[in-house]
N, CA, C and O atoms as a Tinker XYZ file with bonds, in Angstrom:
   244  protein
     1  N     10.716000  -23.048000   -0.973000    73     2
     2  CA    10.931000  -22.214000    0.279000    64     1     3
     3  C     12.359000  -22.226000    0.646000    63     2     4     5
     4  O     13.004000  -23.273000    0.697000    81     3
     5  N     12.868000  -21.035000    0.908000    73     3     6
     6  CA    14.273000  -20.881000    1.308000    64     5     7
     7  C     14.346000  -20.952000    2.799000    63     6     8     9
     8  O     13.732000  -20.129000    3.477000    81     7
     9  N     15.099000  -21.938000    3.366000    73     7    10
    10  CA    15.190000  -22.126000    4.731000    64     9    11
    11  C     16.243000  -21.313000    5.395000    63    10    12    13
    12  O     16.330000  -21.333000    6.623000    81    11
    13  N     17.080000  -20.572000    4.638000    73    11    14
    14  CA    18.205000  -19.904000    5.192000    64    13    15
    15  C     18.106000  -18.408000    5.190000    63    14    16    17
    16  O     18.858000  -17.754000    5.914000    81    15
    17  N     17.206000  -17.821000    4.405000    73    15    18
    18  CA    17.114000  -16.381000    4.300000    64    17    19
    19  C     15.660000  -15.945000    4.518000    63    18    20    21
    20  O     14.746000  -16.572000    3.982000    81    19
    21  N     15.434000  -14.883000    5.293000    73    19    22
    22  CA    14.104000  -14.381000    5.474000    64    21    23
    23  C     13.515000  -13.847000    4.208000    63    22    24    25
    24  O     14.250000  -13.308000    3.380000    81    23
    25  N     12.259000  -13.963000    4.019000    73    23    26
    26  CA    11.607000  -13.401000    2.842000    64    25    27
    27  C     10.186000  -12.953000    3.215000    63    26    28    29
    28  O      9.659000  -13.369000    4.247000    81    27
    29  N      9.591000  -12.140000    2.412000    73    27    30
    30  CA     8.246000  -11.638000    2.640000    64    29    31
    31  C      7.365000  -12.231000    1.596000    63    30    32    33
    32  O      7.649000  -12.105000    0.405000    81    31
    33  N      6.295000  -12.879000    2.002000    73    31    34
    34  CA     5.318000  -13.410000    1.084000    64    33    35
    35  C      4.044000  -12.545000    1.196000    63    34    36    37
    36  O      3.409000  -12.454000    2.246000    81    35
    37  N      3.704000  -11.909000    0.037000    73    35    38
    38  CA     2.543000  -11.000000    0.071000    64    37    39
    39  C      1.406000  -11.550000   -0.722000    63    38    40    41
    40  O      1.582000  -11.957000   -1.870000    81    39
    41  N      0.236000  -11.569000   -0.130000    73    39    42
    42  CA    -0.989000  -11.976000   -0.885000    64    41    43
    43  C     -1.442000  -10.705000   -1.637000    63    42    44    45
    44  O     -2.127000   -9.845000   -1.084000    81    43
    45  N     -1.028000  -10.622000   -2.930000    73    43    46
    46  CA    -1.263000   -9.439000   -3.765000    64    45    47
    47  C     -2.759000   -9.125000   -3.841000    63    46    48    49
    48  O     -3.135000   -7.960000   -3.716000    81    47
    49  N     -3.609000  -10.107000   -4.039000    73    47    50
    50  CA    -5.001000   -9.853000   -4.174000    64    49    51
    51  C     -5.560000   -9.215000   -2.896000    63    50    52    53
    52  O     -6.328000   -8.257000   -2.970000    81    51
    53  N     -5.172000   -9.750000   -1.705000    73    51    54
    54  CA    -5.656000   -9.178000   -0.474000    64    53    55
    55  C     -5.085000   -7.758000   -0.264000    63    54    56    57
    56  O     -5.771000   -6.872000    0.247000    81    55
    57  N     -3.861000   -7.570000   -0.657000    73    55    58
    58  CA    -3.238000   -6.274000   -0.552000    64    57    59
    59  C     -4.009000   -5.262000   -1.427000    63    58    60    61
    60  O     -4.339000   -4.167000   -0.970000    81    59
    61  N     -4.274000   -5.617000   -2.613000    73    59    62
    62  CA    -5.035000   -4.744000   -3.506000    64    61    63
    63  C     -6.391000   -4.463000   -2.984000    63    62    64    65
    64  O     -6.858000   -3.329000   -3.087000    81    63
    65  N     -7.067000   -5.451000   -2.418000    73    63    66
    66  CA    -8.424000   -5.293000   -1.820000    64    65    67
    67  C     -8.345000   -4.309000   -0.627000    63    66    68    69
    68  O     -9.206000   -3.441000   -0.481000    81    67
    69  N     -7.301000   -4.453000    0.225000    73    67    70
    70  CA    -7.194000   -3.573000    1.378000    64    69    71
    71  C     -6.949000   -2.127000    0.950000    63    70    72    73
    72  O     -7.505000   -1.196000    1.532000    81    71
    73  N     -6.097000   -1.945000   -0.090000    73    71    74
    74  CA    -5.807000   -0.594000   -0.564000    64    73    75
    75  C     -7.081000   -0.009000   -1.157000    63    74    76    77
    76  O     -7.429000    1.133000   -0.859000    81    75
    77  N     -7.759000   -0.747000   -1.964000    73    75    78
    78  CA    -9.017000   -0.250000   -2.537000    64    77    79
    79  C    -10.027000    0.098000   -1.481000    63    78    80    81
    80  O    -10.740000    1.089000   -1.639000    81    79
    81  N    -10.129000   -0.651000   -0.426000    73    79    82
    82  CA   -11.057000   -0.412000    0.663000    64    81    83
    83  C    -10.714000    0.902000    1.323000    63    82    84    85
    84  O    -11.602000    1.715000    1.581000    81    83
    85  N     -9.431000    1.129000    1.604000    73    83    86
    86  CA    -9.065000    2.361000    2.272000    64    85    87
    87  C     -9.171000    3.561000    1.359000    63    86    88    89
    88  O     -9.481000    4.659000    1.820000    81    87
    89  N     -8.922000    3.378000    0.083000    73    87    90
    90  CA    -9.113000    4.474000   -0.913000    64    89    91
    91  C    -10.559000    4.895000   -0.938000    63    90    92    93
    92  O    -10.880000    6.083000   -0.907000    81    91
    93  N    -11.451000    3.881000   -0.998000    73    91    94
    94  CA   -12.849000    4.180000   -1.060000    64    93    95
    95  C    -13.389000    4.830000    0.247000    63    94    96    97
    96  O    -14.292000    5.667000    0.224000    81    95
    97  N    -12.815000    4.419000    1.332000    73    95    98
    98  CA   -13.211000    4.969000    2.658000    64    97    99
    99  C    -12.803000    6.455000    2.691000    63    98   100   101
   100  O    -13.558000    7.300000    3.171000    81    99
   101  N    -11.614000    6.757000    2.180000    73    99   102
   102  CA   -11.199000    8.186000    2.153000    64   101   103
   103  C    -12.074000    9.007000    1.234000    63   102   104   105
   104  O    -12.472000   10.134000    1.529000    81   103
   105  N    -12.353000    8.379000    0.101000    73   103   106
   106  CA   -13.244000    9.104000   -0.894000    64   105   107
   107  C    -14.632000    9.360000   -0.280000    63   106   108   109
   108  O    -15.193000   10.443000   -0.446000    81   107
   109  N    -15.158000    8.407000    0.394000    73   107   110
   110  CA   -16.469000    8.586000    1.033000    64   109   111
   111  C    -16.443000    9.648000    2.113000    63   110   112   113
   112  O    -17.437000   10.343000    2.326000    81   111
   113  N    -15.359000    9.777000    2.772000    73   111   114
   114  CA   -15.173000   10.793000    3.850000    64   113   115
   115  C    -14.702000   12.172000    3.283000    63   114   116   117
   116  O    -14.505000   13.146000    4.010000    81   115
   117  N    -14.544000   12.176000    1.987000    73   115   118
   118  CA   -14.091000   13.388000    1.304000    64   117   119
   119  C    -12.728000   13.947000    1.873000    63   118   120   121
   120  O    -12.552000   15.145000    2.096000    81   119
   121  N    -11.810000   12.997000    2.080000    73   119   122
   122  CA   -10.448000   13.270000    2.593000    64   121   123
   123  C     -9.439000   12.771000    1.630000    63   122   124   125
   124  O     -9.748000   11.874000    0.845000    81   123
   125  N     -8.236000   13.301000    1.638000    73   123   126
   126  CA    -7.137000   12.841000    0.787000    64   125   127
   127  C     -6.524000   11.578000    1.444000    63   126   128   129
   128  O     -6.202000   11.577000    2.632000    81   127
   129  N     -6.377000   10.538000    0.658000    73   127   130
   130  CA    -5.750000    9.277000    1.165000    64   129   131
   131  C     -4.241000    9.449000    0.913000    63   130   132   133
   132  O     -3.774000    9.447000   -0.226000    81   131
   133  N     -3.502000    9.596000    2.022000    73   131   134
   134  CA    -2.068000    9.712000    2.021000    64   133   135
   135  C     -1.398000    8.652000    2.865000    63   134   136   137
   136  O     -1.062000    8.895000    4.023000    81   135
   137  N     -1.204000    7.483000    2.296000    73   135   138
   138  CA    -0.633000    6.394000    3.092000    64   137   139
   139  C      0.767000    6.682000    3.488000    63   138   140   141
   140  O      1.478000    7.443000    2.832000    81   139
   141  N      1.179000    6.043000    4.612000    73   139   142
   142  CA     2.525000    6.174000    5.120000    64   141   143
   143  C      3.433000    5.123000    4.430000    63   142   144   145
   144  O      3.113000    3.934000    4.405000    81   143
   145  N      4.511000    5.568000    3.900000    73   143   146
   146  CA     5.334000    4.665000    3.047000    64   145   147
   147  C      6.599000    4.154000    3.705000    63   146   148   149
   148  O      7.293000    3.332000    3.106000    81   147
   149  N      6.924000    4.585000    4.873000    73   147   150
   150  CA     8.190000    4.104000    5.468000    64   149   151
   151  C      8.071000    2.571000    5.789000    63   150   152   153
   152  O      9.068000    1.850000    5.731000    81   151
   153  N      6.883000    2.106000    6.115000    73   151   154
   154  CA     6.725000    0.754000    6.563000    64   153   155
   155  C      7.135000   -0.254000    5.480000    63   154   156   157
   156  O      7.934000   -1.141000    5.782000    81   155
   157  N      6.661000   -0.177000    4.298000    73   155   158
   158  CA     6.932000   -1.215000    3.276000    64   157   159
   159  C      8.102000   -0.900000    2.392000    63   158   160   161
   160  O      8.769000   -1.829000    1.937000    81   159
   161  N      8.401000    0.373000    2.115000    73   159   162
   162  CA     9.560000    0.739000    1.333000    64   161   163
   163  C      9.708000   -0.132000    0.050000    63   162   164   165
   164  O     10.785000   -0.652000   -0.240000    81   163
   165  N      8.619000   -0.266000   -0.683000    73   163   166
   166  CA     8.622000   -1.098000   -1.867000    64   165   167
   167  C      7.997000   -0.407000   -3.071000    63   166   168   169
   168  O      6.856000    0.053000   -3.010000    81   167
   169  N      8.739000   -0.337000   -4.149000    73   167   170
   170  CA     8.159000    0.200000   -5.352000    64   169   171
   171  C      6.920000   -0.556000   -5.870000    63   170   172   173
   172  O      5.950000    0.030000   -6.350000    81   171
   173  N      7.011000   -1.872000   -5.747000    73   171   174
   174  CA     5.876000   -2.706000   -6.144000    64   173   175
   175  C      4.599000   -2.399000   -5.378000    63   174   176   177
   176  O      3.532000   -2.286000   -5.982000    81   175
   177  N      4.686000   -2.264000   -4.077000    73   175   178
   178  CA     3.549000   -1.891000   -3.226000    64   177   179
   179  C      3.097000   -0.491000   -3.558000    63   178   180   181
   180  O      1.900000   -0.207000   -3.609000    81   179
   181  N      4.077000    0.400000   -3.789000    73   179   182
   182  CA     3.715000    1.757000   -4.225000    64   181   183
   183  C      2.936000    1.726000   -5.503000    63   182   184   185
   184  O      1.985000    2.497000   -5.630000    81   183
   185  N      3.257000    0.912000   -6.440000    73   183   186
   186  CA     2.551000    0.811000   -7.693000    64   185   187
   187  C      1.079000    0.386000   -7.444000    63   186   188   189
   188  O      0.169000    0.850000   -8.131000    81   187
   189  N      0.877000   -0.471000   -6.484000    73   187   190
   190  CA    -0.522000   -0.890000   -6.131000    64   189   191
   191  C     -1.360000    0.302000   -5.651000    63   190   192   193
   192  O     -2.533000    0.445000   -5.997000    81   191
   193  N     -0.715000    1.149000   -4.845000    73   191   194
   194  CA    -1.343000    2.373000   -4.366000    64   193   195
   195  C     -1.713000    3.267000   -5.543000    63   194   196   197
   196  O     -2.815000    3.809000   -5.624000    81   195
   197  N     -0.726000    3.403000   -6.473000    73   195   198
   198  CA    -0.929000    4.336000   -7.580000    64   197   199
   199  C     -2.054000    3.808000   -8.475000    63   198   200   201
   200  O     -2.747000    4.623000   -9.084000    81   199
   201  N     -2.271000    2.526000   -8.589000    73   199   202
   202  CA    -3.392000    1.969000   -9.370000    64   201   203
   203  C     -4.722000    2.366000   -8.757000    63   202   204   205
   204  O     -5.743000    2.355000   -9.445000    81   203
   205  N     -4.732000    2.714000   -7.488000    73   203   206
   206  CA    -5.965000    3.130000   -6.797000    64   205   207
   207  C     -6.113000    4.666000   -6.772000    63   206   208   209
   208  O     -6.982000    5.207000   -6.089000    81   207
   209  N     -5.234000    5.360000   -7.541000    73   207   210
   210  CA    -5.306000    6.831000   -7.634000    64   209   211
   211  C     -4.539000    7.601000   -6.589000    63   210   212   213
   212  O     -4.661000    8.824000   -6.521000    81   211
   213  N     -3.735000    6.913000   -5.753000    73   211   214
   214  CA    -2.944000    7.607000   -4.676000    64   213   215
   215  C     -1.879000    8.436000   -5.389000    63   214   216   217
   216  O     -1.080000    7.885000   -6.146000    81   215
   217  N     -1.853000    9.726000   -5.166000    73   215   218
   218  CA    -0.826000   10.618000   -5.767000    64   217   219
   219  C      0.096000   11.280000   -4.766000    63   218   220   221
   220  O      1.074000   11.937000   -5.123000    81   219
   221  N     -0.253000   11.081000   -3.462000    73   219   222
   222  CA     0.567000   11.713000   -2.418000    64   221   223
   223  C      0.805000   10.684000   -1.289000    63   222   224   225
   224  O     -0.060000    9.858000   -0.999000    81   223
   225  N      1.941000   10.751000   -0.690000    73   223   226
   226  CA     2.301000    9.817000    0.403000    64   225   227
   227  C      2.797000   10.590000    1.658000    63   226   228   229
   228  O      3.131000   11.771000    1.567000    81   227
   229  N      2.840000    9.947000    2.763000    73   227   230
   230  CA     3.387000   10.474000    3.941000    64   229   231
   231  C      4.643000    9.652000    4.227000    63   230   232   233
   232  O      4.644000    8.439000    4.021000    81   231
   233  N      5.756000   10.325000    4.717000    73   231   234
   234  CA     6.969000    9.638000    5.046000    64   233   235
   235  C      7.578000   10.291000    6.313000    63   234   236   237
   236  O      7.240000   11.420000    6.669000    81   235
   237  N      8.453000    9.570000    6.956000    73   235   238
   238  CA     9.199000   10.152000    8.136000    64   237   239
   239  C     10.520000    9.440000    8.220000    63   238   240   241
   240  O     10.738000    8.426000    7.556000    81   239
   241  N     11.344000    9.938000    8.982000    73   239   242
   242  CA    12.664000    9.323000    9.168000    64   241   243
   243  C     12.841000    8.767000   10.569000    63   242   244
   244  O     13.896000    8.218000   10.887000    81   243
């Protein structure tokens, strides 16, 4: 653990589970799942969304 610099610790399995839950919820509602990407700004997290079939995202400045 680094005591001098902030870092983000992500529970990947929980993250995958949450993304899958939301993707399924959108599918069940027959709507397009377009997550907002400004919050995490991470290619790795984006890859997790892609694994669930997400092909479009929402962004803002």
